[in-house]
C-alpha positions as CSV (number, residue, x, y, z in Angstrom):
1,M,-30.1,4.2,88.0
2,T,-27.4,4.2,90.7
3,T,-27.0,6.3,93.8
4,I,-24.0,7.7,95.6
5,A,-22.8,5.7,98.6
6,S,-23.9,6.7,102.1
7,D,-21.5,8.1,104.7
8,A,-21.0,4.7,106.2
9,D,-20.1,3.2,102.9
10,M,-17.8,6.0,102.0
11,A,-16.0,5.8,105.3
12,D,-15.0,2.3,104.6
13,T,-13.6,3.2,101.2
14,E,-10.9,5.7,100.7
15,R,-12.0,8.3,98.2
16,T,-14.6,6.4,96.3
17,Y,-15.7,8.0,93.0
18,P,-18.0,6.8,90.2
19,P,-16.5,5.2,87.0
20,R,-15.3,7.2,84.0
21,A,-18.6,6.7,82.1
22,A,-20.5,8.5,84.9
23,V,-18.1,11.5,84.6
24,V,-18.2,11.6,80.8
25,S,-22.0,11.5,80.9
26,W,-22.0,14.4,83.4
27,I,-19.7,16.4,81.1
28,F,-22.2,15.9,78.3
29,F,-24.7,18.1,80.1
30,D,-22.6,21.1,79.0
31,W,-22.7,19.7,75.4
32,A,-26.5,19.3,75.6
33,A,-27.2,22.7,77.0
34,Q,-24.7,24.8,75.0
35,P,-26.7,25.1,71.7
36,Y,-29.2,27.2,73.6
37,F,-26.6,29.8,74.4
38,T,-24.7,29.5,71.1
39,L,-27.6,29.3,68.6
40,I,-30.4,31.2,70.4
41,T,-29.0,33.8,72.8
42,T,-25.8,34.7,71.0
43,F,-25.1,33.9,67.3
44,V,-28.2,33.0,65.3
45,F,-31.7,33.7,66.8
46,A,-30.9,36.8,68.8
47,P,-29.3,38.7,65.9
48,Y,-32.1,37.4,63.6
49,F,-34.7,38.7,66.0
50,A,-32.9,42.1,66.2
51,T,-32.4,42.5,62.5
52,S,-35.4,40.8,60.9
53,V,-38.3,40.5,63.5
54,A,-37.9,43.8,65.4
55,P,-38.4,47.1,63.6
56,D,-34.7,47.9,63.7
57,P,-31.5,46.6,65.3
58,A,-31.4,49.1,68.2
59,T,-35.1,48.4,69.1
60,G,-34.4,44.7,68.8
61,Q,-31.4,44.9,71.1
62,S,-33.5,46.9,73.6
63,L,-36.4,44.4,73.6
64,W,-34.1,41.4,73.9
65,G,-32.4,43.1,76.8
66,F,-35.7,43.6,78.6
67,A,-36.6,39.9,78.1
68,M,-33.2,38.7,79.4
69,A,-33.6,41.1,82.4
70,A,-37.0,39.6,83.3
71,A,-35.6,36.0,83.1
72,G,-32.7,37.1,85.2
73,M,-34.9,38.4,88.0
74,V,-36.8,35.1,88.2
75,I,-33.6,33.1,88.3
76,A,-32.1,35.4,91.0
77,L,-35.2,35.1,93.3
78,L,-35.6,31.4,93.1
79,S,-32.1,29.9,92.7
80,P,-31.0,29.9,96.3
81,V,-34.4,28.7,97.5
82,L,-34.5,25.8,95.0
83,G,-30.9,24.9,95.8
84,A,-31.6,24.8,99.5
85,I,-34.6,22.5,98.9
86,A,-32.6,20.3,96.7
87,D,-29.9,19.9,99.4
88,A,-32.6,19.0,101.9
89,A,-34.3,16.6,99.5
90,G,-31.1,15.0,98.3
91,R,-31.7,14.2,94.7
92,R,-30.6,16.5,91.8
93,K,-31.9,14.7,88.6
94,P,-35.6,15.4,89.1
95,W,-34.9,19.1,89.2
96,I,-32.7,18.9,86.1
97,A,-35.4,17.1,84.3
98,A,-38.1,19.6,85.2
99,F,-36.1,22.6,84.2
100,G,-34.7,20.9,81.2
101,A,-38.3,20.5,80.0
102,M,-38.8,24.3,80.3
103,L,-35.7,24.8,78.2
104,V,-37.0,22.4,75.5
105,L,-40.5,23.9,75.4
106,G,-39.3,27.5,75.3
107,S,-36.8,26.8,72.6
108,C,-39.2,24.9,70.4
109,A,-41.7,27.8,70.5
110,L,-39.2,30.1,68.8
111,W,-40.1,28.5,65.4
112,I,-43.1,30.8,65.3
113,G,-40.9,33.9,64.9
114,K,-41.6,35.0,61.3
115,P,-39.6,38.0,60.0
116,G,-41.3,41.4,60.1
117,D,-44.2,40.1,62.2
118,A,-44.4,42.5,65.1
119,S,-47.5,40.8,66.6
120,I,-45.4,37.7,67.5
121,I,-42.7,39.7,69.4
122,P,-44.3,39.3,72.9
123,A,-44.7,35.6,72.5
124,L,-41.1,35.2,71.3
125,L,-39.7,37.1,74.2
126,A,-41.8,35.1,76.7
127,A,-40.6,31.9,75.1
128,V,-36.9,32.9,75.3
129,A,-37.3,34.0,78.9
130,L,-38.9,30.6,79.8
131,A,-36.0,28.7,78.1
132,S,-33.5,30.9,79.8
133,V,-35.0,30.2,83.2
134,G,-35.0,26.4,82.4
135,A,-31.4,26.4,81.2
136,E,-30.0,28.3,84.2
137,F,-31.9,26.3,86.8
138,A,-30.9,23.0,85.3
139,T,-27.3,24.2,85.3
140,V,-27.5,25.0,89.0
141,F,-28.4,21.4,89.9
142,N,-26.0,19.9,87.4
143,N,-23.1,21.9,88.9
144,A,-24.0,20.7,92.4
145,M,-23.1,17.2,91.4
146,M,-19.5,18.0,90.7
147,P,-17.8,17.4,94.1
148,T,-18.8,13.7,94.1
149,L,-17.5,12.9,90.6
150,V,-13.7,13.3,90.9
151,P,-11.1,13.9,93.6
152,P,-10.7,17.5,94.7
153,E,-7.4,18.0,93.0
154,R,-9.1,17.3,89.7
155,I,-12.2,19.5,90.1
156,G,-10.6,22.3,88.0
157,R,-9.9,20.0,85.1
158,L,-13.4,18.5,85.3
159,S,-15.0,22.0,85.2
160,G,-12.7,23.1,82.4
161,N,-13.3,19.9,80.4
162,G,-17.1,20.5,80.8
163,W,-16.9,24.0,79.4
164,A,-14.6,22.9,76.6
165,T,-17.0,20.1,75.7
166,G,-19.9,22.5,75.7
167,Y,-18.0,24.8,73.3
168,V,-17.4,21.8,71.0
169,G,-21.1,21.1,71.1
170,G,-21.8,24.7,70.2
171,I,-19.4,24.5,67.3
172,I,-21.0,21.4,65.9
173,S,-24.5,22.8,66.3
174,L,-23.4,26.0,64.5
175,I,-21.9,24.0,61.6
176,I,-25.1,22.1,61.2
177,V,-27.2,25.3,61.1
178,L,-24.8,27.3,58.8
179,G,-23.8,24.4,56.6
180,F,-27.1,22.7,56.1
181,L,-30.1,24.6,57.4
182,A,-29.7,28.5,57.2
183,A,-29.3,30.0,53.8
184,N,-28.6,33.5,52.5
185,P,-31.9,34.9,51.4
186,E,-30.3,36.4,48.3
187,T,-28.5,33.3,47.0
188,G,-30.7,30.6,48.6
189,R,-27.5,28.7,49.6
190,T,-26.0,27.7,52.9
191,L,-22.4,28.5,53.9
192,L,-21.3,25.2,52.4
193,G,-23.2,26.0,49.2
194,F,-26.1,23.6,49.7
195,T,-29.8,24.0,49.4
196,P,-31.2,24.0,52.9
197,L,-32.3,20.6,54.2
198,F,-36.0,19.8,54.8
199,G,-37.0,22.5,52.2
200,L,-36.4,25.3,54.7
201,D,-37.3,28.6,53.1
202,P,-34.6,31.2,53.1
203,A,-37.0,34.0,52.4
204,T,-38.9,33.5,55.6
205,H,-35.7,32.7,57.5
206,Q,-36.8,29.2,58.5
207,G,-33.1,28.2,58.8
208,D,-32.7,30.8,61.6
209,R,-36.0,29.8,63.2
210,I,-35.2,26.1,63.2
211,T,-32.5,26.7,65.8
212,G,-35.3,26.6,68.5
213,P,-36.6,23.1,67.8
214,L,-33.0,21.9,67.0
215,T,-31.9,23.1,70.5
216,G,-34.7,21.3,72.2
217,L,-34.1,18.0,70.4
218,W,-30.3,18.3,71.0
219,F,-30.8,18.8,74.7
220,I,-33.1,15.7,75.0
221,V,-30.7,13.5,73.1
222,F,-27.4,14.5,74.8
223,V,-28.6,14.9,78.3
224,T,-30.0,11.4,78.4
225,P,-26.6,9.7,79.3
226,M,-26.3,11.8,82.4
227,F,-29.7,10.5,83.6
228,V,-28.7,6.9,82.8
229,F,-25.0,6.7,83.9
230,T,-24.2,9.4,86.4
231,P,-25.1,8.6,90.0
232,D,-27.5,11.0,91.8
233,Y,-27.6,12.0,95.4
234,P,-29.9,9.6,97.4
235,A,-33.3,10.8,98.5
236,K,-33.4,12.2,102.0
237,R,-36.8,13.8,102.6
238,P,-40.1,14.2,100.9
239,V,-40.6,17.5,99.1
240,R,-42.7,19.1,101.8
241,Q,-40.2,18.3,104.6
242,A,-37.4,19.3,102.3
243,L,-39.1,22.7,101.7
244,R,-39.2,23.4,105.4
245,A,-35.7,22.1,106.1
246,G,-34.2,23.8,103.0
247,L,-35.6,27.2,103.9
248,A,-34.3,26.9,107.4
249,Q,-30.9,26.0,106.1
250,L,-31.0,28.9,103.7
251,K,-31.8,31.3,106.5
252,Q,-28.9,29.9,108.5
253,S,-26.5,30.2,105.5
254,L,-27.5,33.8,104.9
255,G,-26.9,34.6,108.5
256,E,-23.5,33.0,108.4
257,L,-22.4,34.6,105.1
258,P,-21.2,38.0,106.6
259,R,-18.7,36.0,108.8
260,Q,-17.4,34.2,105.7
261,Q,-15.6,37.2,104.3
262,S,-13.9,35.5,101.3
263,L,-16.9,33.6,100.2
264,A,-19.2,36.7,100.6
265,T,-16.7,38.9,98.6
266,F,-16.4,36.2,95.9
267,L,-20.2,36.0,95.5
268,L,-20.3,39.8,95.2
269,A,-17.6,39.8,92.6
270,N,-19.3,37.0,90.7
271,M,-22.5,39.0,90.8
272,I,-20.8,41.9,89.0
273,Y,-18.6,40.2,86.5
274,S,-21.1,37.5,85.6
275,D,-23.6,40.2,84.7
276,G,-21.0,41.7,82.4
277,L,-20.1,38.4,80.8
278,V,-23.6,37.3,80.2
279,S,-24.5,40.7,78.7
280,L,-21.4,40.6,76.5
281,F,-22.2,37.2,75.1
282,A,-25.9,38.0,74.7
283,F,-25.3,41.2,72.8
284,G,-22.1,40.5,71.0
285,G,-23.8,39.0,67.9
286,I,-26.5,41.8,67.9
287,Y,-23.7,44.4,68.2
288,A,-21.8,42.9,65.2
289,A,-25.0,42.7,63.2
290,G,-25.7,46.4,63.7
291,T,-22.1,47.6,63.3
292,F,-21.1,45.6,60.3
293,G,-24.4,44.6,58.8
294,W,-23.6,40.9,59.3
295,Q,-26.2,38.4,58.5
296,T,-26.7,34.9,59.9
297,I,-23.9,33.3,57.9
298,Q,-21.3,35.9,59.0
299,I,-22.4,35.9,62.6
300,G,-22.5,32.2,62.7
301,T,-19.1,31.8,61.2
302,F,-17.9,34.3,63.8
303,G,-19.5,32.2,66.4
304,I,-17.7,29.0,65.2
305,I,-14.3,30.8,65.4
306,L,-15.1,32.1,68.9
307,A,-16.3,28.7,70.1
308,I,-13.0,27.1,68.8
309,A,-11.1,29.7,70.8
310,G,-13.3,29.1,73.8
311,T,-12.7,25.4,73.6
312,F,-9.0,25.7,73.8
313,G,-9.3,28.4,76.4
314,A,-11.6,26.3,78.7
315,W,-9.4,23.2,78.3
316,L,-6.2,25.2,79.1
317,G,-8.0,27.0,81.9
318,G,-8.9,23.8,83.5
319,K,-5.3,22.7,83.7
320,L,-4.2,26.1,84.9
321,D,-7.0,25.9,87.5
322,D,-5.5,22.8,89.1
323,L,-2.0,24.1,88.8
324,L,-2.4,27.8,89.8
325,G,-5.7,27.9,91.5
326,P,-9.1,29.2,90.2
327,K,-8.6,32.7,91.6
328,R,-5.6,33.4,89.3
329,V,-7.4,31.9,86.3
330,I,-10.5,34.1,87.0
331,A,-8.4,37.3,87.4
332,G,-6.3,36.6,84.2
333,S,-9.5,35.9,82.2
334,M,-11.2,39.0,83.4
335,L,-8.2,41.2,82.5
336,V,-8.3,39.8,79.0
337,L,-12.0,40.5,78.7
338,L,-11.7,44.0,80.0
339,L,-9.0,45.0,77.6
340,S,-10.7,43.2,74.6
341,L,-14.0,44.9,75.3
342,A,-12.4,48.3,75.5
343,A,-10.7,47.7,72.2
344,I,-13.9,46.5,70.5
345,L,-15.6,49.7,71.4
346,L,-12.9,51.5,69.4
347,V,-13.5,49.4,66.3
348,D,-16.1,50.7,63.8
349,K,-17.0,49.7,60.2
350,D,-14.4,52.0,58.8
351,S,-12.0,52.6,61.7
352,I,-9.8,50.8,64.1
353,L,-8.6,52.7,67.3
354,F,-9.5,56.0,65.6
355,I,-7.5,55.1,62.5
356,K,-9.5,55.1,59.2
357,V,-9.4,51.9,57.2
358,A,-11.0,50.9,54.0
359,S,-14.6,49.5,54.1
360,P,-15.1,46.1,52.5
361,E,-16.4,46.0,49.0
362,P,-20.1,44.9,48.6
363,G,-20.2,41.2,47.7
364,G,-16.6,40.7,48.8
365,T,-15.2,37.7,50.7
366,L,-16.1,36.8,54.2
367,F,-14.6,39.3,56.8
368,A,-12.8,41.2,54.0
369,G,-12.7,44.5,55.9
370,A,-9.8,45.3,58.2
371,A,-12.2,46.4,60.9
372,E,-14.1,43.1,60.6
373,R,-10.9,41.1,61.0
374,A,-9.9,43.2,64.0
375,Y,-13.3,42.5,65.6
376,L,-12.8,38.8,64.8
377,V,-9.4,38.8,66.6
378,L,-10.8,40.6,69.7
379,G,-13.8,38.3,69.7
380,C,-11.5,35.3,69.8
381,L,-9.8,36.7,72.9
382,I,-13.2,37.2,74.5
383,G,-14.1,33.6,73.6
384,A,-10.8,32.2,74.9
385,A,-11.2,34.1,78.2
386,G,-15.0,33.5,78.8
387,G,-14.7,29.7,79.2
388,P,-12.0,29.7,81.9
389,L,-13.7,32.5,83.7
390,Q,-16.9,30.5,84.1
391,A,-15.3,27.2,84.7
392,A,-12.9,28.5,87.3
393,S,-15.7,30.4,89.1
394,R,-17.6,27.2,89.9
395,T,-14.3,25.6,91.0
396,L,-13.6,28.4,93.4
397,L,-17.1,28.2,94.8
398,I,-16.6,24.5,95.5
399,R,-13.3,25.4,97.4
400,L,-15.0,28.1,99.5
401,A,-18.5,26.7,100.2
402,P,-19.6,24.2,102.9
403,K,-19.7,20.8,101.3
404,D,-22.9,19.7,103.0
405,R,-24.8,22.5,101.4
406,I,-23.3,22.6,98.0
407,A,-26.5,22.9,95.9
408,Q,-27.7,25.7,98.2
409,Y,-24.5,27.6,97.6
410,F,-24.6,26.9,93.9
411,G,-28.1,28.4,94.2
412,L,-26.5,31.5,95.9
413,F,-23.9,31.4,93.2
414,A,-26.7,31.5,90.6
415,L,-28.4,34.2,92.7
416,T,-25.3,36.4,92.6
417,G,-24.9,35.7,89.0
418,K,-28.5,36.6,88.3
419,V,-29.8,38.9,91.0
420,T,-28.4,41.9,89.1
421,S,-28.3,40.2,85.7
422,F,-31.2,42.3,84.7
423,I,-29.1,45.4,85.3
424,G,-26.6,44.8,82.4
425,P,-29.3,44.0,79.8
426,L,-31.5,46.8,81.2
427,L,-28.7,49.4,81.1
428,I,-27.7,48.3,77.6
429,G,-31.3,48.4,76.5
430,A,-32.0,51.7,78.1
431,I,-28.8,53.4,77.0
432,T,-29.2,52.0,73.5
433,A,-32.8,53.2,73.3
434,G,-31.9,56.7,74.8
435,T,-28.9,57.3,72.5
436,A,-29.8,55.2,69.5
437,S,-26.2,54.0,69.7
438,Q,-25.3,50.3,70.2
439,K,-21.7,51.4,71.1
440,A,-22.9,53.5,74.0
441,G,-25.0,50.7,75.3
442,M,-22.2,48.2,75.2
443,G,-19.7,50.6,76.8
444,V,-21.3,50.2,80.3
445,L,-19.9,46.6,80.5
446,V,-16.3,48.0,81.0
447,V,-17.4,49.1,84.5
448,F,-18.7,45.6,85.3
449,F,-15.4,43.9,84.6
450,A,-13.3,46.5,86.3
451,A,-15.4,46.4,89.5
452,G,-15.5,42.5,89.5
453,L,-11.7,42.3,89.1
454,A,-11.2,44.8,92.0
455,L,-13.4,42.7,94.3
456,L,-11.8,39.4,93.3
457,M,-8.4,40.7,94.5
458,R,-9.8,40.7,98.0
459,V,-10.8,37.0,98.0
460,R,-8.5,34.6,99.9
461,E,-8.4,31.2,98.3
462,Q,-7.8,28.4,100.7
463,P,-8.2,24.8,99.3
464,P,-10.0,22.5,101.7
465,P,-8.6,19.3,103.0
466,L,-9.2,16.3,100.7
467,S,-11.2,14.5,103.4
468,S,-13.9,17.2,103.5
469,F,-15.2,16.0,100.1
470,R,-16.0,12.5,101.4
471,G,-19.5,11.6,102.3
472,I,-21.1,14.9,101.2
473,A,-24.1,13.2,99.7
474,E,-25.6,12.3,103.1
475,R,-24.4,14.9,105.6
């Protein structure tokens, strides 16, 4: 494996960056990790858990929320510390490998989640929490590699292309599950009309449960090119020395943060709107399952359509990021999310914006009801806005953060994205449990997006000089 050039080497060469194969391999990390978020936390396993494993959808949504909250607390506490240690140690790949293993193990364990078996619920929630921690930490260190891969003026496009590629990976994984693995328990056929591969039993929802092992295998296969072709930061210190140096740097950064007004305000805004976005994605499928009675095929098809919208949104957002700046892309995306979410809360099975509509006939075509189609359109808007929001957020952090402590600040970025991430799921879970209403639980997310947008308006975006990106690997 190759390593990034030292300061001396980079000083002799104007703007040296790795070859295209290294960049493409890095982008495929998003492809490798996306099925966890697409198949497990959003469109297949989470709704399956809520509707078929838990006693009822409201209880399932509540329990899932508590598990996501626990994982979020762990991520929040450890992200900045691990990022600071990684900056001091130098290398990123060993951290990605270690946390990727957690993602794989936790995902594969979800196979044991048989329908109606309440005794297995604690183990399932522990497994999904473990996988969530692994996925998020691996992403922190993968993001920290970005500034050395392309020139600064192309960072937005790189980030947007990464998210778009991830969405495509999510689409492909959903098509595999819906078309060949997960069948309707009543018909025994997949969305494409096939008998499930490998003899998967529709009655015991093996097609839903296989998403766990599939996610683990997918990650191993598609993250491998990044380890082979993408250059890592060179090693600087042994782990023990890096621990001391990293913690000292973290203390220094936290002390300096109040004087960096724009960066501090952005991190606070990210803390709020990331909580809302993660909660929206995590509970969107569960909400649809409870509102419309959708099963895996309907939710999965919905997921494919949303992922297609997200692919184009992330790709276009990356171009707009380089053209207009990440702050404007974030603000526009958040406004779309805010309005779409407010509209979704006014859509019910037999009404749209308080106007009564006909309910779909039993056994009718997919998304036959007017309310279902309205939910689909609004969901596409959310999907199209979610990708640019996340991609432009990491671009804005790169523009605002000190370049010699980029992993540390991505750790703080993850901290602000997770330190209160338990609040969204916790509030959704608690309000849903207290009111027995999924709509009431989801309504709290409007506040998150409105507050995040208001804070973002106070951030001053100042692109750094191109020269500041040189030699960051060894500073």
